[in-house]
VOPAGU-2260 file (C-alpha; in pm, 1 decimal, decimal comma):
REM VOPAGU-2260
SITE   aa  ch    i         X         Y         Z
SITE  MET   A    0   -3583,9    2031,2    -562,8
SITE  ALA   A    1   -3484,0    1832,8    -871,2
SITE  LYS   A    2   -3668,0    1513,6    -959,6
SITE  THR   A    3   -3526,6    1217,7   -1145,6
SITE  LEU   A    4   -3747,0    1056,1   -1409,8
SITE  VAL   A    5   -3709,1     737,4   -1608,7
SITE  LEU   A    6   -3836,0     752,7   -1967,7
SITE  SER   A    7   -3894,0     446,7   -2181,7
SITE  PHE   A    8   -3975,1     487,9   -2548,2
SITE  ILE   A    9   -4015,3     317,5   -2882,4
SITE  ALA   A   10   -4053,7     477,9   -3224,5
SITE  ARG   A   11   -4011,8     387,6   -3589,2
SITE  ASP   A   12   -3638,9     404,5   -3657,7
SITE  ARG   A   13   -3545,7     718,0   -3850,1
SITE  PRO   A   14   -3287,1     995,2   -3826,2
SITE  GLY   A   15   -3359,6    1242,4   -3547,3
SITE  VAL   A   16   -3526,8    1020,6   -3285,3
SITE  VAL   A   17   -3260,8    1085,6   -3020,1
SITE  GLU   A   18   -3237,9    1452,6   -3114,2
SITE  ARG   A   19   -3615,1    1498,9   -3079,8
SITE  LEU   A   20   -3627,2    1336,1   -2736,2
SITE  SER   A   21   -3319,1    1511,7   -2600,1
SITE  GLU   A   22   -3434,6    1847,0   -2738,8
SITE  THR   A   23   -3771,1    1807,7   -2564,1
SITE  VAL   A   24   -3602,6    1727,9   -2232,3
SITE  ALA   A   25   -3359,3    2021,6   -2265,6
SITE  ARG   A   26   -3632,6    2268,2   -2371,8
SITE  GLU   A   27   -3822,4    2189,3   -2051,2
SITE  GLY   A   28   -3509,8    2249,0   -1839,2
SITE  GLY   A   29   -3414,7    1885,3   -1797,3
SITE  ASN   A   30   -3072,4    1726,5   -1793,0
SITE  TRP   A   31   -3015,5    1393,8   -1973,6
SITE  LEU   A   32   -2818,6    1175,3   -1728,1
SITE  GLU   A   33   -2787,8     827,0   -1878,3
SITE  SER   A   34   -2956,2     604,0   -2133,4
SITE  ARG   A   35   -2953,9     275,3   -2319,8
SITE  MET   A   36   -3091,6     269,8   -2673,6
SITE  ALA   A   37   -3096,8      25,2   -2962,4
SITE  HIS   A   38   -3230,5     -38,3   -3311,3
SITE  LEU   A   39   -3439,6    -358,1   -3327,8
SITE  ALA   A   40   -3668,6    -475,1   -3609,3
SITE  GLU   A   41   -3702,9    -131,7   -3774,1
SITE  LYS   A   42   -3783,5      26,3   -3436,5
SITE  PHE   A   43   -3567,0     240,5   -3212,2
SITE  ALA   A   44   -3622,1     181,2   -2841,9
SITE  GLY   A   45   -3463,2     293,8   -2522,9
SITE  VAL   A   46   -3472,3     393,6   -2163,6
SITE  ALA   A   47   -3325,3     712,2   -2019,5
SITE  ARG   A   48   -3279,7     874,8   -1681,7
SITE  VAL   A   49   -3326,3    1251,6   -1675,6
SITE  GLU   A   50   -3324,0    1514,2   -1404,3
SITE  ILE   A   51   -3575,6    1799,0   -1405,4
SITE  PRO   A   52   -3656,4    2079,9   -1161,0
SITE  GLY   A   53   -3949,0    1965,0    -943,8
SITE  GLY   A   54   -4178,1    2240,0   -1072,3
SITE  LYS   A   55   -4123,0    2134,1   -1435,5
SITE  VAL   A   56   -4217,7    1765,0   -1408,1
SITE  ALA   A   57   -4575,2    1816,9   -1530,5
SITE  SER   A   58   -4469,1    2032,8   -1827,2
SITE  LEU   A   59   -4205,1    1777,6   -1930,7
SITE  LYS   A   60   -4460,2    1495,8   -1912,1
SITE  THR   A   61   -4700,4    1701,9   -2126,5
SITE  ALA   A   62   -4427,9    1779,9   -2382,4
SITE  LEU   A   63   -4326,3    1414,3   -2403,0
SITE  THR   A   64   -4688,5    1301,7   -2437,3
SITE  ALA   A   65   -4722,9    1539,0   -2734,6
SITE  LEU   A   66   -4456,2    1332,6   -2913,5
SITE  ASP   A   67   -4722,2    1060,0   -2955,8
SITE  GLU   A   68   -4836,3    1258,7   -3260,6
SITE  GLU   A   69   -4490,7    1199,9   -3412,4
SITE  GLY   A   70   -4507,8     823,7   -3359,4
SITE  PHE   A   71   -4332,9     800,4   -3023,1
SITE  HIS   A   72   -4472,2     568,4   -2757,4
SITE  LEU   A   73   -4344,6     684,0   -2418,3
SITE  MET   A   74   -4377,9     601,9   -2051,4
SITE  VAL   A   75   -4251,4     836,0   -1780,6
SITE  GLU   A   76   -4201,2     730,3   -1418,6
SITE  GLU   A   77   -4043,3     901,2   -1119,2
SITE  ALA   A   78   -3722,5     722,2   -1026,9
SITE  ALA   A   79   -3687,1     566,6    -685,2
SITE  GLU   A   80   -3410,2     690,0    -461,1
SITE  ASP   A   81   -3097,4     489,1    -531,5
SITE  ALA   A   82   -3028,4     249,3    -248,0
SITE  ALA   A   83   -2677,5     122,2    -204,8
SITE  PRO   A   84   -2668,9    -205,6    -398,9
SITE  ALA   A   85   -2578,6    -513,5    -201,0
SITE  GLY   A   86   -2393,1    -812,7    -332,8
SITE  PRO   A   87   -2135,3    -863,1    -604,2
SITE  LEU   A   88   -2175,0    -785,1    -971,9
SITE  LEU   A   89   -2118,5   -1084,6   -1197,8
SITE  ASN   A   90   -2088,8   -1121,5   -1574,5
SITE  LEU   A   91   -2273,8   -1409,0   -1737,4
SITE  ASP   A   92   -2207,7   -1520,2   -2094,9
SITE  LEU   A   93   -2412,2   -1787,8   -2268,5
SITE  VAL   A   94   -2389,2   -1945,4   -2613,5
SITE  GLY   A   95   -2563,9   -2248,6   -2754,1
SITE  PRO   A   96   -2799,4   -2383,0   -3018,7
SITE  ASP   A   97   -3109,5   -2166,9   -3034,4
SITE  HIS   A   98   -3437,5   -2311,7   -2916,4
SITE  PRO   A   99   -3745,4   -2169,4   -2742,8
SITE  GLY   A  100   -3718,7   -2111,5   -2369,4
SITE  ILE   A  101   -3346,7   -2048,9   -2314,4
SITE  LEU   A  102   -3390,6   -1698,9   -2171,7
SITE  ARG   A  103   -3693,7   -1808,3   -1968,9
SITE  ASP   A  104   -3500,2   -2095,6   -1811,3
SITE  ILE   A  105   -3189,4   -1889,3   -1735,5
SITE  SER   A  106   -3390,6   -1601,2   -1587,2
SITE  HIS   A  107   -3590,6   -1849,3   -1377,4
SITE  CYS   A  108   -3268,4   -1994,9   -1234,4
SITE  LEU   A  109   -3138,3   -1646,1   -1154,8
SITE  THR   A  110   -3467,0   -1548,7    -988,2
SITE  GLU   A  111   -3471,1   -1865,9    -778,0
SITE  HIS   A  112   -3134,2   -1762,0    -636,9
SITE  GLY   A  113   -3235,0   -1398,6    -575,8
SITE  VAL   A  114   -3012,6   -1269,1    -854,9
SITE  SER   A  115   -3116,4    -943,6   -1022,0
SITE  VAL   A  116   -3044,3    -870,8   -1388,7
SITE  GLU   A  117   -2877,1    -529,2   -1419,1
SITE  GLU   A  118   -2824,5    -543,8   -1797,6
SITE  ILE   A  119   -2878,2    -807,9   -2062,2
SITE  GLU   A  120   -2820,0    -829,8   -2434,9
SITE  THR   A  121   -2924,9   -1125,7   -2648,2
SITE  ASP   A  122   -2871,5   -1211,7   -3011,9
SITE  ILE   A  123   -2922,1   -1489,3   -3265,4
SITE  ARG   A  124   -2641,7   -1561,3   -3513,8
SITE  GLY   A  125   -2586,9   -1824,8   -3776,6
SITE  ALA   A  126   -2379,9   -2119,4   -3658,4
SITE  PRO   A  127   -2038,3   -2120,1   -3829,3
SITE  MET   A  128   -2057,1   -2491,2   -3912,1
SITE  GLY   A  129   -2353,3   -2716,1   -3971,0
SITE  GLY   A  130   -2618,3   -2450,5   -4020,6
SITE  GLY   A  131   -2874,5   -2360,4   -3760,7
SITE  SER   A  132   -2866,9   -2065,7   -3526,3
SITE  LEU   A  133   -2678,2   -1991,6   -3207,5
SITE  PHE   A  134   -2831,3   -1800,2   -2917,9
SITE  TYR   A  135   -2598,6   -1557,1   -2742,5
SITE  ALA   A  136   -2664,3   -1378,7   -2414,5
SITE  ARG   A  137   -2441,5   -1145,6   -2219,3
SITE  ALA   A  138   -2569,5   -1024,9   -1883,9
SITE  ARG   A  139   -2450,3    -823,0   -1590,4
SITE  VAL   A  140   -2621,5    -953,6   -1278,9
SITE  ARG   A  141   -2616,5    -869,1    -909,3
SITE  ALA   A  142   -2612,7   -1161,4    -669,3
SITE  PRO   A  143   -2740,8   -1119,7    -315,2
SITE  ALA   A  144   -2463,1   -1082,2     -58,6
SITE  ARG   A  145   -2572,6   -1405,7     111,3
SITE  LEU   A  146   -2536,3   -1613,5    -207,7
SITE  GLY   A  147   -2199,7   -1769,0    -273,6
SITE  GLU   A  148   -2074,6   -1739,8    -630,9
SITE  GLU   A  149   -2000,1   -2114,4    -634,8
SITE  GLN   A  150   -2359,6   -2198,6    -539,3
SITE  LEU   A  151   -2489,0   -1996,6    -834,9
SITE  ARG   A  152   -2220,4   -2137,8   -1063,0
SITE  HIS   A  153   -2326,9   -2497,2    -979,4
SITE  ALA   A  154   -2694,0   -2418,7   -1047,3
SITE  LEU   A  155   -2609,2   -2257,5   -1381,7
SITE  GLU   A  156   -2377,7   -2543,4   -1481,3
SITE  ALA   A  157   -2656,2   -2795,1   -1415,9
SITE  LEU   A  158   -2895,8   -2587,7   -1624,6
SITE  ALA   A  159   -2635,5   -2543,8   -1901,0
SITE  GLY   A  160   -2610,9   -2920,7   -1931,2
SITE  ALA   A  161   -2987,3   -2957,6   -1957,1
SITE  LEU   A  162   -3012,3   -2679,0   -2218,4
SITE  MET   A  163   -2698,5   -2788,8   -2406,8
SITE  VAL   A  164   -2545,1   -2440,9   -2384,5
SITE  ASP   A  165   -2216,2   -2304,1   -2251,7
SITE  ILE   A  166   -2242,3   -2061,6   -1960,4
SITE  THR   A  167   -1953,8   -1862,5   -1816,2
SITE  LEU   A  168   -1993,2   -1674,6   -1487,8
SITE  ARG   A  169   -1722,8   -1444,8   -1354,4
SITE  GLU   A  170   -1697,1   -1164,8   -1104,7
SITE  GLU   A  171   -1694,5    -821,1   -1263,6
SITE  GLY   A  172   -1373,8    -628,8   -1254,8
């Protein structure tokens, strides 16, 4: 029976990182299903979901561990069975003057309301006028079925005022 594994990795950014990982998975009989990868601060990092025949899990883990010698830092975990997600998917966009704690405060508000972050991307960019930096966040979140979108919207609007940022929340789709 096939097993699904989740790989997380980081390596010095250079040509061939993705090829080396995907070649190792394929050589061991695995199938690359999905991934998210990015270049950050001269590193290349990512997470991937792969499927492998049950009898090949140990050999794939050994082959991936051997990549440590090439500067890869990897973690491999068996994936949990996918449960049917409950609750609506929402898109959250945030922009405002950068200062420490923005992501902490937003994630705390989401957690307090039982909202799970499915994906998030953040960035710092120069402000177009007046200097300084702007913090940008774009997230895809899943709200619990019991939580009304308006209730979450009110909590985020109150926090946006305190943080002096703009937050937009809309249902995906």
